[in-house]
C-alpha positions as CSV (number, residue, x, y, z in Angstrom):
1,X,19.3,17.0,3.9
2,X,17.9,17.9,0.0
3,X,20.9,20.2,-0.8
4,X,23.3,18.0,-0.3
5,X,21.8,15.1,-1.7
6,X,23.0,15.2,-5.4
7,X,23.1,11.2,-6.5
8,X,19.9,9.3,-7.3
9,X,20.7,6.7,-4.6
10,X,24.4,6.7,-3.3
11,X,26.5,3.1,-4.3
12,X,26.6,2.9,-0.4
13,X,23.0,3.1,0.8
14,X,22.3,0.9,-2.2
15,X,24.4,-1.6,-0.3
16,X,23.3,-1.3,2.6
17,X,19.2,-1.3,2.0
18,X,20.2,-4.8,0.0
19,X,21.9,-6.5,3.4
20,X,19.1,-4.9,5.5
21,X,15.4,-6.5,5.1
22,X,13.7,-3.2,6.2
23,X,10.4,-4.7,6.5
24,X,11.5,-7.0,9.7
25,X,10.3,-5.1,12.9
26,X,13.0,-6.6,14.8
27,X,15.7,-5.1,13.1
28,X,18.9,-4.7,15.1
29,X,19.6,-1.0,17.0
30,X,22.7,-1.6,14.5
31,X,21.6,-2.5,11.3
32,X,18.6,0.0,11.6
33,X,21.1,3.1,12.4
34,X,23.5,1.8,9.5
35,X,20.6,2.0,6.9
36,X,18.6,5.1,8.3
37,X,21.8,7.0,9.4
38,X,20.2,10.0,7.6
39,X,16.6,11.0,6.9
40,X,15.2,11.1,3.5
41,X,12.2,12.8,2.4
42,X,10.4,13.5,-1.0
43,X,12.5,15.6,-2.2
44,X,15.4,12.9,-2.3
45,X,12.5,10.7,-4.3
46,X,12.1,12.8,-6.7
47,X,16.1,12.7,-7.3
48,X,15.9,8.8,-7.5
49,X,16.3,6.6,-10.9
50,X,12.7,5.3,-11.9
51,X,14.1,1.7,-12.0
52,X,14.8,2.0,-8.2
53,X,11.6,1.6,-6.4
54,X,11.7,1.9,-2.5
55,X,9.0,4.0,0.2
56,X,10.0,6.1,2.7
57,X,8.2,6.1,6.0
58,X,9.2,8.1,8.6
59,X,12.1,9.4,6.6
60,X,13.5,5.8,6.4
61,X,14.2,3.8,3.0
62,X,11.6,0.8,2.1
63,X,12.9,-1.6,-0.2
64,X,10.4,-2.9,-2.6
65,X,11.2,-6.0,-4.5
66,X,9.4,-7.4,-7.3
67,X,6.1,-8.9,-6.5
68,X,5.1,-12.4,-7.0
69,X,3.3,-13.4,-10.1
70,X,0.2,-14.4,-7.8
71,X,0.4,-10.7,-6.5
72,X,0.1,-9.5,-9.5
73,X,-2.8,-11.5,-10.9
74,X,-4.6,-10.4,-7.7
75,X,-3.9,-6.4,-8.1
76,X,-4.4,-6.7,-11.8
77,X,-8.3,-8.5,-11.1
78,X,-8.9,-5.6,-8.4
79,X,-8.0,-3.1,-10.5
80,X,-10.0,-3.7,-13.3
81,X,-12.9,-4.1,-11.5
82,X,-12.6,-0.8,-9.8
83,X,-11.4,1.1,-13.7
84,X,-14.7,-0.6,-14.7
85,X,-16.9,0.5,-12.4
86,X,-15.3,3.8,-12.1
87,X,-15.6,4.7,-16.1
88,X,-17.6,7.8,-16.6
89,X,-17.0,8.6,-13.2
90,X,-15.0,11.8,-11.9
91,X,-12.9,9.9,-9.3
92,X,-10.2,7.8,-10.6
93,X,-8.1,4.6,-9.3
94,X,-4.4,4.3,-9.9
95,X,-2.2,0.8,-9.6
96,X,1.3,0.9,-8.5
97,X,3.9,2.4,-8.9
98,X,2.1,5.2,-7.9
99,X,3.5,7.7,-5.4
100,X,1.6,8.9,-2.4
101,X,2.5,11.7,-0.4
102,X,0.3,11.3,2.8
103,X,1.4,14.5,4.6
104,X,2.4,16.6,1.9
105,X,4.9,20.2,2.3
106,X,5.3,22.5,0.0
107,X,9.0,22.5,0.5
108,X,9.1,18.8,-0.4
109,X,10.0,17.7,3.1
110,X,7.7,15.5,3.8
111,X,8.9,12.2,5.1
112,X,6.6,9.8,4.2
113,X,6.2,8.6,1.0
114,X,4.4,5.0,-0.2
115,X,3.4,3.3,-3.2
116,X,-0.1,1.3,-2.6
117,X,-0.8,-1.3,-4.9
118,X,-4.4,0.3,-5.6
119,X,-5.5,3.9,-4.9
120,X,-8.9,5.5,-5.7
121,X,-8.8,9.5,-5.3
122,X,-11.8,11.1,-5.7
123,X,-10.5,15.2,-5.2
124,X,-8.7,15.7,-8.8
125,X,-6.8,18.2,-6.9
126,X,-4.6,15.9,-5.1
127,X,-3.1,14.3,-8.5
128,X,0.0,15.7,-10.1
129,X,2.3,14.5,-12.6
130,X,4.0,12.5,-9.9
131,X,1.3,10.9,-7.9
132,X,-0.9,11.7,-5.0
133,X,-0.8,14.5,-2.5
134,X,-2.4,14.1,0.4
135,X,-4.3,10.6,1.3
136,X,-6.7,8.6,-1.3
137,X,-10.4,7.9,-0.5
138,X,-9.4,4.2,-1.1
139,X,-6.5,2.2,-0.4
140,X,-5.8,-1.7,-1.3
141,X,-2.7,-3.5,-0.4
142,X,-1.9,-6.7,-1.3
143,X,0.0,-8.8,1.0
144,X,3.4,-10.2,-0.2
145,X,6.0,-12.2,2.2
146,X,8.5,-9.2,1.8
147,X,5.7,-6.4,2.7
148,X,3.3,-8.1,5.2
149,X,4.4,-6.8,8.1
150,X,4.7,-3.4,6.7
151,X,1.7,-3.1,5.1
152,X,-0.3,-4.5,8.4
153,X,1.4,-2.3,10.9
154,X,3.2,0.7,9.5
155,X,1.5,1.5,6.7
156,X,-1.9,0.8,8.5
157,X,-1.3,3.5,11.4
158,X,-0.1,6.0,8.5
159,X,-3.3,5.2,6.6
160,X,-5.1,5.8,9.6
161,X,-3.1,9.1,10.8
162,X,-3.6,10.8,7.4
163,X,-7.5,10.0,7.1
164,X,-7.6,7.5,4.4
165,X,-11.4,6.5,4.3
166,X,-11.1,3.2,3.5
167,X,-7.8,0.2,3.6
168,X,-8.2,-3.2,2.3
169,X,-5.5,-5.7,3.2
170,X,-5.9,-8.5,0.6
171,X,-4.2,-12.0,1.7
172,X,-4.2,-14.2,-1.1
173,X,-3.3,-17.2,1.4
174,X,-6.3,-17.0,3.4
175,X,-8.1,-16.1,0.7
176,X,-9.3,-12.8,2.6
177,X,-9.4,-9.3,2.6
178,X,-9.6,-7.0,5.9
179,X,-11.7,-4.0,5.2
180,X,-10.9,-1.1,7.4
181,X,-13.4,1.6,7.6
182,X,-12.8,5.0,8.9
183,X,-15.2,6.2,11.8
184,X,-14.6,8.7,14.4
185,X,-10.6,8.8,13.9
186,X,-10.3,4.8,14.2
187,X,-10.3,1.6,11.6
188,X,-13.6,-0.6,11.9
189,X,-12.6,-4.0,10.6
190,X,-14.9,-6.5,8.9
191,X,-13.2,-9.3,7.4
192,X,-14.5,-11.1,3.8
193,X,-13.1,-14.1,2.4
194,X,-13.6,-18.0,1.0
195,X,-14.1,-20.7,3.5
196,X,-12.0,-23.0,2.8
197,X,-13.4,-27.1,3.5
198,X,-11.8,-26.8,7.1
199,X,-12.6,-23.2,8.0
200,X,-15.3,-21.6,10.6
201,X,-17.9,-20.4,8.3
202,X,-18.3,-17.7,10.8
203,X,-14.7,-16.4,10.8
204,X,-16.1,-14.3,7.6
205,X,-18.7,-11.8,6.7
206,X,-19.2,-13.1,3.5
207,X,-17.5,-13.5,0.5
208,X,-18.6,-10.7,-1.1
209,X,-17.0,-7.6,0.1
210,X,-18.6,-3.9,-0.4
211,X,-16.7,-1.0,-1.4
212,X,-17.9,1.3,1.2
213,X,-16.5,4.7,-0.4
214,X,-17.9,3.4,-3.8
215,X,-21.5,2.7,-3.2
216,X,-23.4,0.1,-4.9
217,X,-19.7,-1.8,-6.1
218,X,-19.5,-5.2,-4.5
219,X,-16.4,-7.5,-5.0
220,X,-17.2,-11.3,-5.7
221,X,-14.0,-12.6,-3.8
222,X,-14.5,-15.9,-6.0
223,X,-13.4,-13.9,-9.0
224,X,-10.7,-12.8,-7.3
225,X,-8.7,-15.9,-5.8
226,X,-8.5,-19.4,-7.2
227,X,-11.2,-21.5,-5.8
228,X,-9.8,-23.6,-2.4
229,X,-8.7,-27.1,-2.6
230,X,-11.2,-29.6,-1.6
231,X,-9.9,-32.5,0.5
């Protein structure tokens, strides 16, 4: 596959990818066959134009449309809190676009390359000029309408399988965070958020979310999300 792949991304694949919303889990068989007729790998990913943003999951292309403004605000605020906490510490935090090879192969044949919104990496040997080789310690995904199903299902499975120690799913619509902690091969989940005027207080553990892989860091979600509108 890779030896025959000469162009960054063919016009045919670009056109097909634009027609198919690759995040939909109920894509028809014919649609999926059209876009995913070939298996893409990290070797192909390296050939793409820098302005072409897509992920490869199980050899299939998933387009990444430009995020909404609120998505960028939430990402920026979370990144700043992590960056400030980690200043002077050996582990590093990165914000998208930043490639992550969850199952790296020496011959670049690995077929899952994702671009999480934020990652924290303890082991500096995993970092090279193109991103992270191996699972990060912390992954944060901020949901967007076009990526929510992929983040909750496909990526959840791969982050668990690859051994990501902590996975945050941040939902601006509900001002909440699902925190998944790896424990003996499975994710244990806690929900944190800002309870609105009509929410049951018991649905969230707290509005102060601890970062398990960074002891001592607790993120006040009231500083991440806008306050709920009171009736």
